[in-house]
Structure formats: C-alpha cells, structure tokens
LODRENKOL-692332 format. One record per residue (C-alpha): residue in one letter; z, x, y. Coordinates in steps of 0.5 Angstrom, whole numbers, padded with zeros to 4 digits, always signed. Layout:
AZXY...
***
This chain:
X-0135-0134+0255X-0143-0134+0253X-0144-0130+0246X-0146-0124+0248X-0139-0124+0251X-0135-0126+0245X-0139-0121+0241X-0136-0116+0246X-0130-0118+0245X-0129-0117+0238X-0133-0110+0238X-0127-0108+0243X-0122-0110+0238X-0120-0117+0242X-0121-0122+0237X-0122-0129+0240X-0116-0134+0238X-0121-0139+0235X-0122-0134+0230X-0116-0130+0229X-0112-0137+0228X-0117-0140+0223X-0113-0141+0216X-0117-0141+0210X-0118-0148+0206X-0114-0148+0200X-0121-0148+0196X-0122-0141+0199X-0115-0139+0197X-0116-0141+0190X-0123-0138+0190X-0120-0131+0193X-0115-0131+0188X-0119-0133+0182X-0124-0127+0184X-0118-0122+0185X-0115-0124+0178X-0122-0123+0175X-0123-0117+0178X-0117-0114+0176X-0118-0116+0169X-0125-0113+0168X-0124-0107+0172X-0127-0100+0169X-0131-0105+0164X-0138-0103+0164X-0144-0108+0164X-0146-0105+0157X-0139-0107+0154X-0139-0114+0157X-0146-0115+0154X-0144-0113+0147X-0139-0117+0148X-0143-0123+0149X-0147-0121+0143X-0141-0121+0139X-0139-0127+0142X-0145-0131+0139X-0146-0127+0132X-0138-0129+0131X-0139-0136+0133X-0145-0136+0128X-0141-0134+0123X-0135-0137+0124X-0138-0144+0124X-0139-0142+0116X-0133-0138+0114X-0127-0143+0115X-0131-0147+0110X-0134-0142+0106X-0128-0142+0101X-0128-0149+0099X-0135-0149+0099X-0134-0144+0094X-0129-0148+0090X-0134-0154+0090X-0139-0150+0087X-0135-0147+0081X-0131-0141+0084X-0124-0139+0082X-0119-0135+0086X-0122-0129+0083X-0129-0130+0084X-0127-0132+0092X-0123-0125+0092X-0129-0121+0089X-0134-0124+0094X-0130-0122+0100X-0128-0116+0098X-0135-0114+0095X-0138-0116+0102X-0133-0112+0106X-0134-0106+0102X-0142-0107+0102X-0141-0106+0110X-0136-0101+0110X-0140-0096+0106X-0146-0096+0110X-0142-0095+0117X-0141-0088+0116X-0148-0086+0115X-0151-0091+0121X-0145-0088+0125X-0147-0080+0123X-0155-0082+0124X-0154-0085+0132X-0149-0079+0133X-0155-0074+0130X-0161-0078+0134X-0156-0080+0140X-0159-0087+0139X-0155-0093+0138X-0159-0099+0140X-0164-0099+0134X-0158-0099+0130X-0155-0105+0134X-0161-0109+0134X-0163-0108+0127X-0156-0110+0124X-0155-0116+0128X-0162-0118+0126X-0162-0117+0119X-0155-0121+0119X-0159-0127+0123X-0165-0127+0118X-0160-0128+0112X-0155-0133+0114X-0161-0139+0113X-0161-0137+0105X-0154-0140+0105X-0157-0147+0105X-0160-0146+0098X-0154-0143+0095X-0152-0147+0088X-0147-0142+0085X-0142-0137+0087X-0147-0131+0086X-0152-0134+0090X-0146-0134+0096X-0145-0126+0094X-0152-0125+0095X-0152-0127+0102X-0146-0124+0104X-0147-0118+0101X-0154-0118+0106X-0151-0121+0111X-0145-0115+0111X-0151-0110+0110X-0153-0112+0117X-0146-0111+0120X-0145-0104+0116X-0151-0102+0120X-0149-0104+0127X-0142-0103+0127X-0140-0096+0128X-0146-0095+0133X-0144-0101+0137X-0137-0099+0137X-0139-0091+0139X-0144-0094+0145X-0137-0098+0147X-0134-0091+0147X-0140-0088+0151X-0140-0094+0156X-0132-0094+0158X-0128-0089+0162X-0123-0085+0158X-0117-0088+0162X-0119-0096+0160X-0122-0094+0153X-0116-0099+0149X-0118-0104+0155X-0125-0103+0153X-0125-0105+0146X-0120-0110+0147X-0124-0114+0152X-0130-0113+0147X-0125-0116+0141X-0123-0121+0146X-0130-0124+0147X-0131-0123+0139X-0125-0128+0138X-0127-0133+0143X-0134-0133+0139X-0129-0135+0133X-0126-0140+0137X-0133-0143+0139X-0136-0143+0132X-0130-0147+0129X-0131-0153+0135X-0138-0153+0134X-0137-0154+0126X-0132-0159+0127X-0136-0163+0132X-0141-0163+0126X-0136-0165+0121X-0134-0171+0125X-0141-0173+0126X-0143-0172+0119X-0137-0174+0115X-0134-0181+0113X-0128-0177+0110X-0125-0172+0114X-0121-0170+0108X-0126-0167+0104X-0134-0165+0106X-0139-0167+0102X-0145-0162+0100X-0150-0164+0104X-0145-0163+0111X-0144-0156+0108X-0151-0155+0108X-0153-0158+0115X-0147-0154+0118X-0150-0147+0115X-0157-0149+0118X-0154-0150+0125X-0150-0143+0125X-0156-0140+0125X-0158-0141+0132X-0153-0137+0136X-0154-0131+0131X-0162-0131+0134X-0160-0132+0141X-0155-0126+0140X-0161-0122+0138X-0165-0124+0144X-0159-0122+0148X-0159-0115+0145X-0166-0114+0146X-0166-0116+0153X-0160-0113+0156X-0157-0108+0152X-0158-0101+0155X-0158-0094+0152X-0153-0089+0154X-0153-0082+0153X-0149-0080+0148X-0144-0074+0149X-0146-0067+0146X-0153-0065+0144X-0154-0069+0138X-0152-0066+0131X-0155-0061+0128X-0151-0060+0121X-0151-0064+0115X-0147-0070+0114X-0142-0067+0110X-0142-0061+0114X-0141-0065+0121X-0136-0070+0117X-0131-0063+0115X-0131-0062+0123X-0126-0068+0123X-0119-0066+0123X-0112-0067+0120X-0110-0072+0125X-0116-0076+0124X-0115-0076+0116X-0108-0078+0117X-0109-0084+0120X-0115-0085+0115X-0109-0085+0110X-0105-0090+0114X-0111-0095+0115X-0112-0095+0107X-0105-0096+0105X-0105-0102+0110X-0112-0105+0108X-0111-0105+0101X-0106-0110+0102X-0109-0114+0108X-0110-0121+0105X-0117-0124+0106X-0117-0131+0111X-0120-0134+0105X-0113-0134+0102X-0110-0137+0108X-0115-0143+0107X-0113-0144+0100X-0106-0144+0101X-0107-0149+0107X-0111-0153+0102X-0105-0152+0097X-0100-0155+0102X-0104-0161+0103X-0108-0159+0110X-0114-0162+0110X-0121-0158+0111X-0121-0161+0118X-0114-0159+0120X-0115-0153+0117X-0121-0151+0122X-0117-0153+0128X-0111-0148+0125X-0116-0142+0125X-0119-0144+0132X-0111-0143+0133X-0111-0136+0130X-0117-0134+0134X-0114-0136+0141X-0108-0132+0140X-0113-0127+0137X-0117-0127+0144X-0110-0127+0148X-0107-0121+0145X-0113-0117+0145X-0114-0115+0152X-0106-0114+0154X-0105-0110+0147X-0111-0105+0149X-0108-0104+0156X-0101-0103+0153X-0104-0098+0148X-0107-0094+0154X-0100-0094+0157X-0095-0092+0152X-0100-0090+0146X-0103-0093+0140X-0098-0091+0134X-0093-0096+0137X-0097-0101+0138X-0100-0101+0131X-0093-0100+0128X-0091-0107+0131X-0098-0110+0129X-0097-0108+0122X-0090-0111+0122X-0092-0117+0124X-0097-0118+0119X-0092-0117+0114X-0088-0122+0116X-0094-0126+0117X-0094-0125+0109X-0087-0127+0108X-0088-0134+0112X-0095-0136+0108X-0091-0134+0101X-0086-0139+0103X-0090-0144+0106X-0091-0151+0103X-0092-0156+0109X-0096-0156+0115X-0091-0153+0120X-0090-0147+0116X-0097-0145+0115X-0099-0147+0122X-0093-0141+0124X-0097-0137+0118X-0104-0137+0122X-0101-0136+0129X-0098-0130+0126X-0104-0128+0123X-0108-0129+0130X-0102-0124+0133X-0103-0119+0128X-0110-0119+0129X-0110-0119+0136X-0106-0113+0137X-0109-0109+0131X-0117-0107+0131X-0118-0106+0138X-0112-0101+0138X-0115-0097+0132X-0121-0096+0134X-0119-0094+0141X-0114-0089+0137X-0120-0086+0132X-0124-0084+0139X-0118-0081+0142X-0117-0076+0136X-0125-0074+0134X-0130-0069+0138X-0134-0073+0143X-0140-0072+0139X-0137-0075+0133X-0135-0082+0135X-0140-0085+0131X-0139-0081+0125X-0132-0082+0126X-0132-0089+0127X-0136-0090+0121X-0132-0086+0116X-0126-0091+0119X-0129-0097+0117X-0132-0094+0110X-0125-0092+0109X-0123-0099+0110X-0128-0101+0105X-0127-0097+0100X-0120-0101+0099X-0122-0108+0101X-0126-0109+0094X-0120-0107+0089X-0115-0110+0094X-0119-0117+0094X-0119-0116+0087X-0112-0115+0086X-0110-0121+0091X-0115-0125+0087X-0112-0124+0080X-0105-0125+0083X-0107-0131+0086X-0110-0134+0079X-0104-0131+0075X-0098-0131+0079X-0099-0135+0084X-0100-0135+0092X-0093-0132+0093X-0095-0126+0089X-0101-0125+0093X-0097-0125+0100X-0092-0121+0097X-0097-0115+0095X-0100-0116+0103X-0093-0115+0105X-0091-0109+0101X-0097-0105+0103X-0096-0107+0111X-0089-0104+0110X-0092-0098+0106X-0097-0097+0112X-0091-0097+0117X-0087-0092+0113X-0093-0087+0113X-0095-0088+0120X-0088-0086+0122X-0087-0080+0117X-0094-0077+0117X-0092-0078+0125X-0100-0080+0126X-0102-0078+0133X-0095-0076+0135X-0096-0069+0139X-0103-0070+0139X-0105-0071+0146X-0111-0076+0147X-0118-0074+0148X-0119-0077+0155X-0126-0075+0155
***
C-alpha cells in the first residue's frame, strides 16, 4: 500500500496493523503518567498563582537561610530568651499592623501588583544590613523593616491569589502557594548548610564571620524574586467596583462569621510558640547547630507535603474540621517539646510542628475568603493578619518571660493551653457552621 492508501485507510477508520499494534516504550509510559499526575495536581491553578508561588519560594529561601541561625546569632551577641521573644513578636506585630491598611488600599484602588512589588522589594533591600549587626537592637531594626515589607505585600498578594483562583479550588490554590513557599524553606536551610560546611571548622558552633557570609548570600534569591514579580505577575480585575467608603466604614461591612473567626484565631496565635523557641529547646537538648537546621528542613518538608492535601480536603469537607485538627496537632506538639530531652523527642516535635503548619495557614486564609464579600477580600485578609499581629507581640513576650523565669516547660505548656482554648471556641461559637461558603 502506498502512502496515499495508508492515509486513506486511517481516515476510513481502518488503522494499519503496524500502527494499531505499536506498544509504547516504558519511557513514554513514565512520561505520560508523570504528566497526568502533574496535570491533576495543578488542575484549576492559574499562572498567577504559580508565579506568586515561585516568588514566595525565592523569598522564603532567602529568609530561611537566615532564620534557623538567627536565634543562636542573637544569643551570641548578647540576647536573652525574653529579648528573642520580643524581637520575634515585635517583628510579626509590625507586619500584621500594616496588612489591614494595605489590603484595604488594594481593594479601594483595585490594584494588587504595586503593593506586592513594593513589599517584596523593601524586604530584599534591608536584609543586607544584618551583616553589620553587632547588638540585638540592630537585628530588631532589620527585622522590623523587613516585616514592614511583608505587611505591605501579604494581604494584596493573598487577595490576588483569591482573584486568580476559581471558587471550587480556592483551598487548593492557597495550598499550592503555601507548598511552594515551604519548598523555599527547604532550599534555604540546604543552602545554609552547604555554606556552613564550607566555611566552618567546627560544625557544632558557628563563628561570627560565617554568620555574616551567610547573611550576604541570603540576599541573592530575594532580589531574584523581585525581578520575577516585575516580569511575570499579572494584575487581575478585582471583584466589585472599588471601595467608595472610608476605611472604618468598609471594615464595618465585615459580618459576624468573620469576627467570630477572628476571636478564635487571636486566641490561638496568642500561644503559637515562635520557631525561635524550638531552636533554643533543641540547643538545650544538646542538638548541634547543623543538625537543628536539618530538623528545620524536615519541618518544612512536612509543611510542603501537607499544604495542598489539606487545602483540597477543606474544599471538600469544610474549613472548620481541618482547622480543629490542626490546632489539636499544635497542642500535642507543645506537649512533646515540653517533654523533649534528647534528639529523638526534639525531632518528633519538629515533625509535628510541620504537620500543624501544613494543615493550618492556607486553610485559614481560604476560610476568610469564604465568609466575606468579594470586594473586601484584601481588607478582610489584612484584618485577619492584623488581628494575628496584635496578639503575637504580647504572646511572644509571655513566652519569653516564661522561658527565662520558669523554663521551656512553662513556655510550651502556655502554647498547648491556648491551642486547646481555640479549639473550644471554634466548636462552641460554631464558627462557619451554617454559613455557606461564598463560591464567588
């Protein structure tokens, strides 16, 4: 049969035997299966969500090259437990206080990208100043400025994710973003370990010069992330016609379900123990600096692995039960860390901390979006973050005071008690119960 005849036979539905009986090679099957899994995993996820995930990956890689060693660096330049708690609490409160304003402003002007670019840009610009820090208050200044950048960008970025995601995959979209963010928190410690191994003669301790080389290296991915925003993030038309009323007038439009959620979240975050105290507990248990960074990587791997499944699960069964389980995991984490006295128990505590993080943050943001008007997404997310910040400073001070005066057991007992309080409030106040999610 000539070529024309073969084509004719195929057109008429009689595929030649040589074609019909051809079997795919194993490589083709593997590629096909891999592509199918990838398509299923990212089904419904827009390019904007993925690009913002890449930005968070790079920024978190930068931050997490620094963050695991920052508590020990602070101790080396004269900080105490309460100072560490104050710095962490003040930094997060500074960021959170700005988020409601930036979120509302992005709703008012229906623009998200300028806030995202400016926020990430500011955080990148101030990180190099850590190199010159010689006292705890120097670190506080850098952390405050860096968190101002986070305060500017976070609510508009989360609102852009919501604007860019179909309602039926909202939890999944936030889960994908958090997963990519957490991957950066795996890559950052890996890079930090490589630098520490290359520069340190004693892996159990870190000398002053090595800290500063690490801080310089950490600025590179932060600036690359800003370039990705400028080149690839696209503005999306925000829902509604733009806010016309004053800030206070628009905030009053947020209804009872939202404020009940805020009560629960504030109770929980009052006792959410900063990662800095996990590092100090590991140090007390005799875990080396390098090994502690390895534990932090494990924490972030679990965070990454659970972020998407928990978001998908919350899309199917609701946000409230997933949040309740997450709070319960954190309470158990605090119990384990209070009892930890050796490497194995500390490792279990770090693992459980990652499980809690992976099942909570994206789900809470999706919960906020579900129960607020679509034109107030940025405002609501900003108010949510601000409420968290209002309690993190006093919570950090309380945790640091307990650490210095009563020991690690008291600090983690405080965290467990507040997590259990939040579970009770979530169930008793029936947050979200009977309120159909706004799928728009």
